[in-house]
N, C-alpha and C positions, 0 to 999 in steps of 0.2 A: 486581801490586806492590803490597804491603801499604802503609797510610798511616804514615809515620814520625811523625806527631803523635798516633796514638791510643794508649791507655793499653798498657802492657806487659802481657802475659796473665801468670800467675801459674805460676810452675813448681812442679811437683808430685814431691817425693823422697819415697821409702819410708825411714822409720825404724823403730826398735823400737817406739815408740808409735803408729805407724800413718803415715798420709800428712802430708806437711810442707809446707804451702801459704805461699810466698814472700809478702810483702807487696807490694801495688802501689803503685809509686812516684805521687804526684801529680803533676800537668802542671805545668810551670814557670811558666804562665798563673796557674794557681789559686794556688800559692805568693805570687806575686807580688801578687794580688789582696787576698788574707789579709792581707799585709804591708801595705797601703795600709789596709783597714779599722781594722788595730790603730791604726796611725800616726794615723789621723783620730779615733778614740776617745781616744787620749792627747792628743790636740790640743784636743778639745773639754772634757777633764778638766780641763786646765792653763785654758784659758778661763773655765771655772764658778768655779774655786779665784780666779782673778785679779779676777773681777767680784764674789765675795764679799769678797773682801779689800778692793777699792776701795769698795763699800757701805759696809764698815765705816768707812773711813777719810772718807768724805765724808759719810757721814749719820750712822748710828748712833754713833759716837765723839761727833758733836755735838748728837745731837738724842735727846729722850725721847719715845718714842712709845706711844700706847696706842689701842687698838679699842675700849676699854670707856669709850665716851664718849655724850652725848646733847646735844642743844637742848635749854634749861630757861630758865625765868623763875620771877619770883616772882608767885603766883598773888593774883588781885584776887577777892575774895568778895562778890557781891553778894546780901543778905540781907534777907529781909521786915522791915518796920519793925513789923508788927503782924500780926495773924490777919485773915484775910478771904478774899475773892477777888481775885485777881490781874486788873488793868482796865490797858488803855491801855498794853500793856507795849511796850517796844523794845528787849526783850533777845534780837532774833534773832541766830543766831550770824554772827560774821563783822563785824558792825556796830561802830563804831567811837563813842566818846562822850568827854565832856571831864568833868574833875572839876567835880562840883556839879550837872552837867545831869540833867534829870528823866527816869528811865527807865521810868515807870509809876507805877501807884499799887494801894493795897490797899484794897479796901471793905469796910468791915466788914459782917457779916450779923447780920440780926436786924429784928424789927417797927420800924417809924417811920423816920425821918431817921437815917442813920448816917455818921459822918463818913468820909472816908476819908484814908489816910496817903499821901505820896508817897515814890517810892524815887529818892533820888539817888546819884549815881555817886561813890563814895567817892576816885577817880582818875582819871587819864588811863588810855585801854585801848581793848581790843577784845573782842568776847565770842568767848572759846573753847568754852564749853560751854553750852546753853541746858538748865537741869534742869527748869523747870516751865512749861508753856504758859499762854497767857492765858486767863483763864475758871477755872484750878484753885484749888481753895481750897488757902492757905497759912497755916503756922501763924509766930507772932512767930520771928524769929531764922533761920527757914528758908532755905538756900541756893537762891536762884533761879537764879543763873548764875557761871560762874567766867571770868574774863577775866585777858589777859594786856596789858603796856604793849611796845607793839613796838619801843620806842626803849631798852628795858632788857634785851632778850632777850640771854642769855648760853649759853656751852656748858661744860656739867660733865665734866670729865675726870677718871677715877678712874684715879689714878698708883700702881704697885706699889712698896710700902714700900722695895725694895731700890734704887727709882730716885727717889725724891722727895727724897734730899740733893742732887739735882743741879738742882731747880726753885727758881727765886726769884721772886719779885712782879716784875713788869714785863720778864720774859723772854719774847720775840717767841716768836708760835704760829702754825701752820698748821693748818685746819681742813679737812678734805674729809667732806663729806656721803654716807651712802651713797646719796641720792637723787639727787645730783649728783656723781659720783666724779671726774669731769672738771675740777672747777670747785674752786678754792681759796679760803678765806676767810682772810684775816690777822687777827691779834687778838694780844692780850698778857695774860700773866697778873696777874688782878687778886686773887686771895685764893687763900689755902690753908687747908684746914680744920682747925682745930687738934687733930684727933684723927682717930684711922682709922673708917672707914665703921661696922666690925663693932661699935664701942664704943656707939653708937646704939641697938642692937636691945633690945629690952625683955628678950628672953630670949637671952641670948648663947649661941651654940653651944660644945660642950664641945671642940671644936676648937683655940677660942682661951686654953685652960687652958695657962698657960706651963711646967705638968709634962708635957705631952703633946710627945711627940718627934716627933709626927705633925700638927705645928701646919699649919692652912692659912695662905695667903698673904694678907696685909691690904694695903686700898687706903685712898689719902688722896685725897679730892676736891679738885680744882684746878678754879676757876672762871676760863674763859676769856672776855674782853670784846673782842668783835668791833670792828675801828677802823670799819666802816661800819654806822651805825644804820638801823634801819627795813629791812634787806635781807630781802626777801621770800621768801627761800629759807631762813631762820631759823625753822622752825615747831616750836614747842615739843613734845618727844617723839622727834624725829627721831634716828636712830644717825648717829654720827660717828667718825672716826678723828682725832686731835689729834697732831701732832709739835709738841715744845717746843723751842726751841732754846736749848742749853746755853751760855750767856755766862760767861766765865771770870771 
């Protein structure tokens, strides 16, 4: 006895154009499975739309977010007071110092007794880059090291010109470093650059010509001051993502 659930064999009929093969009907189980799949796809699509709308209402509507940001700080240059040989250097990378502290000396080169000049720290800070090693010959004014003050580190966020109207000094901000993506550093807007970043280029691009209909987007630098000073995670140069809370 044939299986009642098997597919129905096609019937062949002779026509003027040749044999006609009747279509094979799909089993009911296949039709039901296809319907379930289509229903699941529709439900997932609706969920994605709802999630997008919720994210806009709860986040994007109240935040200005940019991934064009990095940890920054005012550089402290330590320069040679005179020409000569660098001696008794305390300019090791990472070493901290206080304002007025003696960081080494420059011994004059020549015959007979030569006076040496001391190198004093211009401000509090920590060495970020040692440019010259002890025993090297240096010239007057040459940069010996570059330092940063750990308590004055900030984040520079470049906000698109279309969003800068929503940013105000004092607005709270959240910072996520690429090096620590699961941790949030809080702070507030301290300063807005009074001009777009492209305005400070020595040779401006032709794309910023106002008569050019294909102008490129401009960005305004926004300084974010973190609430926690001396945060070891804030190392100048690290990339970051900044979300600035829009305060009505």
